[in-house]
SERO-514317 format. One record per residue (C-alpha): residue in three letters; x, y, z. Coordinates in nm, 3 decimals. Example, Ala and Ser with C-alpha at 12.3 -4.5 7.8 and 13.67 -1.06 7.14 Angstrom:
residues 2
(atom "ALA"; (1.230; -0.450; 0.780))
(atom "SER"; (1.367; -0.106; 0.714))
END
This chain:
residues 263
(atom "UNK"; (-1.259; 1.553; -1.943))
(atom "UNK"; (-1.253; 1.433; -1.586))
(atom "UNK"; (-1.048; 1.113; -1.481))
(atom "UNK"; (-1.128; 0.797; -1.452))
(atom "UNK"; (-0.952; 0.633; -1.122))
(atom "UNK"; (-0.939; 0.304; -0.912))
(atom "UNK"; (-0.907; 0.292; -0.617))
(atom "UNK"; (-0.815; -0.036; -0.443))
(atom "UNK"; (-0.862; -0.158; -0.072))
(atom "UNK"; (-1.174; 0.156; -0.063))
(atom "UNK"; (-1.384; 0.034; 0.211))
(atom "UNK"; (-1.216; 0.170; 0.444))
(atom "UNK"; (-0.901; 0.370; 0.613))
(atom "UNK"; (-0.663; 0.547; 0.347))
(atom "UNK"; (-0.800; 0.320; 0.025))
(atom "UNK"; (-1.113; 0.554; 0.171))
(atom "UNK"; (-1.006; 0.883; 0.222))
(atom "UNK"; (-0.794; 0.858; -0.147))
(atom "UNK"; (-1.142; 0.769; -0.273))
(atom "UNK"; (-1.301; 1.034; -0.083))
(atom "UNK"; (-1.069; 1.342; -0.207))
(atom "UNK"; (-1.036; 1.238; -0.618))
(atom "UNK"; (-1.384; 1.254; -0.618))
(atom "UNK"; (-1.353; 1.635; -0.407))
(atom "UNK"; (-1.091; 1.630; -0.729))
(atom "UNK"; (-1.307; 1.604; -0.985))
(atom "UNK"; (-1.250; 1.277; -1.097))
(atom "UNK"; (-1.489; 0.954; -1.154))
(atom "UNK"; (-1.400; 0.682; -0.897))
(atom "UNK"; (-1.461; 0.335; -0.849))
(atom "UNK"; (-1.382; 0.188; -0.513))
(atom "UNK"; (-1.251; -0.172; -0.540))
(atom "UNK"; (-1.345; -0.373; -0.236))
(atom "UNK"; (-1.383; -0.731; -0.083))
(atom "UNK"; (-1.646; -0.589; 0.114))
(atom "UNK"; (-1.994; -0.430; 0.029))
(atom "UNK"; (-1.967; -0.075; 0.117))
(atom "UNK"; (-2.067; 0.243; -0.036))
(atom "UNK"; (-1.940; 0.615; -0.010))
(atom "UNK"; (-2.012; 0.915; -0.120))
(atom "UNK"; (-2.030; 1.029; -0.513))
(atom "UNK"; (-1.789; 0.657; -0.509))
(atom "UNK"; (-1.879; 0.335; -0.764))
(atom "UNK"; (-1.830; 0.105; -0.537))
(atom "UNK"; (-1.768; -0.276; -0.697))
(atom "UNK"; (-1.702; -0.586; -0.523))
(atom "UNK"; (-1.348; -0.766; -0.641))
(atom "UNK"; (-1.110; -0.975; -0.419))
(atom "UNK"; (-0.796; -0.844; -0.552))
(atom "UNK"; (-0.684; -1.239; -0.501))
(atom "UNK"; (-0.898; -1.365; -0.752))
(atom "UNK"; (-0.787; -1.296; -1.151))
(atom "UNK"; (-1.139; -1.320; -1.244))
(atom "UNK"; (-1.246; -1.087; -0.978))
(atom "UNK"; (-0.970; -0.895; -1.101))
(atom "UNK"; (-1.061; -0.857; -1.444))
(atom "UNK"; (-1.482; -0.899; -1.455))
(atom "UNK"; (-1.455; -0.535; -1.194))
(atom "UNK"; (-1.222; -0.447; -1.433))
(atom "UNK"; (-1.380; -0.438; -1.723))
(atom "UNK"; (-1.675; -0.273; -1.534))
(atom "UNK"; (-1.521; 0.019; -1.582))
(atom "UNK"; (-1.394; 0.010; -1.891))
(atom "UNK"; (-1.741; -0.029; -1.987))
(atom "UNK"; (-1.895; 0.233; -1.826))
(atom "UNK"; (-1.602; 0.459; -1.875))
(atom "UNK"; (-1.362; 0.415; -2.146))
(atom "UNK"; (-1.071; 0.431; -1.990))
(atom "UNK"; (-0.884; 0.509; -1.643))
(atom "UNK"; (-0.632; 0.738; -1.588))
(atom "UNK"; (-0.486; 0.665; -1.187))
(atom "UNK"; (-0.529; 0.338; -1.045))
(atom "UNK"; (-0.418; 0.376; -0.666))
(atom "UNK"; (-0.369; 0.067; -0.512))
(atom "UNK"; (-0.424; 0.049; -0.150))
(atom "UNK"; (-0.553; -0.295; -0.072))
(atom "UNK"; (-0.312; -0.455; 0.185))
(atom "UNK"; (-0.262; -0.669; 0.519))
(atom "UNK"; (-0.042; -0.729; 0.758))
(atom "UNK"; (0.101; -1.056; 0.953))
(atom "UNK"; (0.332; -1.001; 1.245))
(atom "UNK"; (0.532; -1.206; 1.458))
(atom "UNK"; (0.884; -1.380; 1.473))
(atom "UNK"; (1.020; -1.515; 1.145))
(atom "UNK"; (1.076; -1.885; 1.315))
(atom "UNK"; (0.710; -1.906; 1.392))
(atom "UNK"; (0.538; -1.797; 1.125))
(atom "UNK"; (0.325; -2.059; 0.972))
(atom "UNK"; (0.499; -2.015; 0.577))
(atom "UNK"; (0.100; -2.037; 0.492))
(atom "UNK"; (0.029; -1.706; 0.633))
(atom "UNK"; (0.345; -1.551; 0.539))
(atom "UNK"; (0.236; -1.673; 0.165))
(atom "UNK"; (-0.132; -1.546; 0.204))
(atom "UNK"; (0.138; -1.182; 0.324))
(atom "UNK"; (0.274; -1.182; -0.015))
(atom "UNK"; (-0.027; -1.262; -0.243))
(atom "UNK"; (-0.217; -0.994; -0.129))
(atom "UNK"; (0.054; -0.726; -0.069))
(atom "UNK"; (0.286; -0.800; -0.370))
(atom "UNK"; (0.062; -1.010; -0.657))
(atom "UNK"; (-0.281; -0.825; -0.563))
(atom "UNK"; (-0.075; -0.534; -0.686))
(atom "UNK"; (0.045; -0.697; -0.970))
(atom "UNK"; (-0.274; -0.854; -1.062))
(atom "UNK"; (-0.456; -0.545; -1.076))
(atom "UNK"; (-0.160; -0.364; -1.239))
(atom "UNK"; (-0.171; -0.570; -1.507))
(atom "UNK"; (-0.543; -0.594; -1.534))
(atom "UNK"; (-0.483; -0.192; -1.627))
(atom "UNK"; (-0.177; -0.193; -1.846))
(atom "UNK"; (-0.290; -0.252; -2.160))
(atom "UNK"; (-0.560; 0.039; -2.172))
(atom "UNK"; (-0.346; 0.234; -1.993))
(atom "UNK"; (-0.081; 0.192; -2.319))
(atom "UNK"; (-0.317; 0.202; -2.564))
(atom "UNK"; (-0.459; 0.566; -2.454))
(atom "UNK"; (-0.123; 0.663; -2.400))
(atom "UNK"; (-0.155; 0.695; -2.051))
(atom "UNK"; (-0.194; 0.692; -1.684))
(atom "UNK"; (-0.062; 0.698; -1.335))
(atom "UNK"; (-0.044; 0.418; -1.112))
(atom "UNK"; (0.072; 0.484; -0.736))
(atom "UNK"; (0.171; 0.197; -0.543))
(atom "UNK"; (0.075; 0.251; -0.136))
(atom "UNK"; (0.393; 0.091; 0.023))
(atom "UNK"; (0.505; 0.173; 0.358))
(atom "UNK"; (0.768; 0.317; 0.579))
(atom "UNK"; (0.846; -0.049; 0.670))
(atom "UNK"; (0.989; -0.073; 0.283))
(atom "UNK"; (1.314; 0.115; 0.404))
(atom "UNK"; (1.247; 0.031; 0.825))
(atom "UNK"; (1.309; -0.359; 0.801))
(atom "UNK"; (1.089; -0.352; 1.112))
(atom "UNK"; (1.182; -0.672; 1.355))
(atom "UNK"; (0.796; -0.931; 1.430))
(atom "UNK"; (0.712; -0.794; 1.095))
(atom "UNK"; (0.944; -0.919; 0.864))
(atom "UNK"; (0.704; -1.044; 0.629))
(atom "UNK"; (0.489; -0.765; 0.606))
(atom "UNK"; (0.860; -0.511; 0.541))
(atom "UNK"; (0.980; -0.788; 0.260))
(atom "UNK"; (0.613; -0.715; 0.074))
(atom "UNK"; (0.662; -0.362; 0.102))
(atom "UNK"; (1.027; -0.353; 0.004))
(atom "UNK"; (0.945; -0.565; -0.318))
(atom "UNK"; (0.685; -0.306; -0.387))
(atom "UNK"; (0.938; -0.042; -0.369))
(atom "UNK"; (1.086; -0.205; -0.600))
(atom "UNK"; (0.835; -0.369; -0.843))
(atom "UNK"; (0.698; -0.055; -0.870))
(atom "UNK"; (1.085; 0.131; -1.007))
(atom "UNK"; (1.141; -0.168; -1.234))
(atom "UNK"; (0.760; -0.114; -1.371))
(atom "UNK"; (0.829; 0.272; -1.433))
(atom "UNK"; (1.091; 0.242; -1.682))
(atom "UNK"; (0.905; -0.074; -1.870))
(atom "UNK"; (0.608; 0.147; -1.920))
(atom "UNK"; (0.795; 0.476; -1.949))
(atom "UNK"; (0.759; 0.490; -2.358))
(atom "UNK"; (0.360; 0.447; -2.346))
(atom "UNK"; (0.334; 0.813; -2.123))
(atom "UNK"; (0.266; 0.578; -1.818))
(atom "UNK"; (0.378; 0.682; -1.463))
(atom "UNK"; (0.461; 0.461; -1.147))
(atom "UNK"; (0.583; 0.598; -0.803))
(atom "UNK"; (0.534; 0.449; -0.444))
(atom "UNK"; (0.404; 0.627; -0.173))
(atom "UNK"; (0.510; 0.579; 0.192))
(atom "UNK"; (0.320; 0.582; 0.459))
(atom "UNK"; (0.445; 0.588; 0.834))
(atom "UNK"; (0.177; 0.537; 1.123))
(atom "UNK"; (-0.185; 0.572; 0.989))
(atom "UNK"; (-0.492; 0.506; 1.277))
(atom "UNK"; (-0.698; 0.315; 1.088))
(atom "UNK"; (-0.840; -0.042; 1.151))
(atom "UNK"; (-0.517; -0.178; 0.968))
(atom "UNK"; (-0.459; -0.234; 1.302))
(atom "UNK"; (-0.671; -0.392; 1.478))
(atom "UNK"; (-0.672; -0.617; 1.152))
(atom "UNK"; (-0.381; -0.691; 1.148))
(atom "UNK"; (-0.256; -1.150; 1.195))
(atom "UNK"; (-0.059; -1.195; 1.559))
(atom "UNK"; (0.158; -1.458; 1.609))
(atom "UNK"; (0.226; -1.516; 1.929))
(atom "UNK"; (0.424; -1.843; 1.937))
(atom "UNK"; (0.781; -1.815; 2.115))
(atom "UNK"; (0.758; -1.496; 2.278))
(atom "UNK"; (0.859; -1.710; 2.614))
(atom "UNK"; (1.127; -1.800; 2.416))
(atom "UNK"; (1.204; -1.442; 2.243))
(atom "UNK"; (1.196; -1.285; 2.557))
(atom "UNK"; (0.865; -1.089; 2.542))
(atom "UNK"; (0.961; -0.940; 2.278))
(atom "UNK"; (0.750; -1.076; 1.990))
(atom "UNK"; (0.407; -0.912; 2.229))
(atom "UNK"; (0.666; -0.622; 2.314))
(atom "UNK"; (0.757; -0.505; 1.954))
(atom "UNK"; (0.393; -0.547; 1.814))
(atom "UNK"; (0.264; -0.319; 2.107))
(atom "UNK"; (0.524; -0.074; 2.058))
(atom "UNK"; (0.421; -0.017; 1.707))
(atom "UNK"; (0.037; -0.077; 1.773))
(atom "UNK"; (0.083; 0.218; 2.030))
(atom "UNK"; (0.269; 0.415; 1.726))
(atom "UNK"; (-0.088; 0.370; 1.514))
(atom "UNK"; (-0.356; 0.433; 1.685))
(atom "UNK"; (-0.109; 0.810; 1.789))
(atom "UNK"; (-0.054; 0.828; 1.369))
(atom "UNK"; (-0.132; 0.997; 1.104))
(atom "UNK"; (-0.530; 1.063; 1.035))
(atom "UNK"; (-0.618; 0.843; 0.727))
(atom "UNK"; (-0.802; 1.181; 0.605))
(atom "UNK"; (-0.493; 1.383; 0.606))
(atom "UNK"; (-0.271; 1.040; 0.405))
(atom "UNK"; (-0.546; 1.017; 0.148))
(atom "UNK"; (-0.506; 1.405; 0.120))
(atom "UNK"; (-0.146; 1.341; 0.051))
(atom "UNK"; (-0.141; 1.041; -0.162))
(atom "UNK"; (-0.438; 1.197; -0.401))
(atom "UNK"; (-0.207; 1.489; -0.469))
(atom "UNK"; (0.050; 1.208; -0.608))
(atom "UNK"; (-0.188; 1.068; -0.798))
(atom "UNK"; (-0.278; 1.351; -1.016))
(atom "UNK"; (0.092; 1.471; -1.091))
(atom "UNK"; (0.181; 1.477; -1.469))
(atom "UNK"; (0.512; 1.345; -1.312))
(atom "UNK"; (0.566; 1.225; -0.998))
(atom "UNK"; (0.861; 1.100; -0.760))
(atom "UNK"; (0.983; 0.742; -0.782))
(atom "UNK"; (0.893; 0.780; -0.387))
(atom "UNK"; (0.689; 0.959; -0.148))
(atom "UNK"; (0.717; 0.933; 0.222))
(atom "UNK"; (0.419; 1.100; 0.438))
(atom "UNK"; (0.503; 1.300; 0.705))
(atom "UNK"; (0.886; 1.498; 0.815))
(atom "UNK"; (0.943; 1.248; 1.057))
(atom "UNK"; (0.934; 0.974; 0.820))
(atom "UNK"; (1.068; 1.122; 0.534))
(atom "UNK"; (1.373; 1.209; 0.780))
(atom "UNK"; (1.411; 0.834; 0.875))
(atom "UNK"; (1.400; 0.715; 0.563))
(atom "UNK"; (1.690; 0.965; 0.432))
(atom "UNK"; (1.912; 0.825; 0.761))
(atom "UNK"; (1.800; 0.487; 0.629))
(atom "UNK"; (1.951; 0.534; 0.338))
(atom "UNK"; (2.263; 0.762; 0.421))
(atom "UNK"; (2.345; 0.579; 0.730))
(atom "UNK"; (2.613; 0.291; 0.774))
(atom "UNK"; (2.370; -0.080; 0.754))
(atom "UNK"; (2.551; -0.187; 1.033))
(atom "UNK"; (2.412; 0.139; 1.257))
(atom "UNK"; (2.096; 0.163; 1.071))
(atom "UNK"; (2.003; -0.234; 1.166))
(atom "UNK"; (2.090; -0.140; 1.583))
(atom "UNK"; (1.865; 0.198; 1.575))
(atom "UNK"; (1.509; -0.083; 1.444))
(atom "UNK"; (1.648; -0.308; 1.695))
(atom "UNK"; (1.648; -0.089; 1.982))
(atom "UNK"; (1.298; 0.070; 1.877))
(atom "UNK"; (1.154; -0.239; 1.822))
(atom "UNK"; (1.353; -0.607; 1.879))
(atom "UNK"; (1.543; -0.517; 2.190))
END
């Protein structure tokens, strides 16, 4: 029997690539996105993850058509940049609303069905920024660190029902996410040009990063695993960074990030 999968943020980037890979693996795939889109083999459903009623309606449609949900891959997200001092609270709240509470909204909608059917896989797309707290992208890092903690705690809550939860931490990926980032330039003069310098370096790395198709292959494989690990990082260099930042003294790790992204 083929598995039924939901992928959020499926209209572009990593989400689109994951959906395509799951189709290749024989899954019946539903792609959720705010924007109308088409993708071969994917049933596309309009859904804004910040709207609880829209999430419920979209999940209800999947259940009506497929009677089950085996895989949920949560790719929808956004990013903001700028100095904390000059970032409007409305924008920081929006960052958390989409990345963290949007993920929670989708998860809560799907869990009752996975629990009743006795299993399922939930894959949360986090970021290396969850471990490497990036200056001038503080709220993005906070949202991703929160997702790592969320996935770890949730996994134990739903473990008795055969539901597996994990977080995948990509590094730099070449997607439209870079151009879509909401950039706050306020305060750059007061900060000695460091805000724009930091974000420009990050965006250069992103534009030279891994293709979304390659990332999508790796994430789809994780989504299909019977017993996924709690955390995955994508790419050897990013895996090494995550390990080093965990074992190094916090003061030294913080200094490395300063010289990379804040000096």
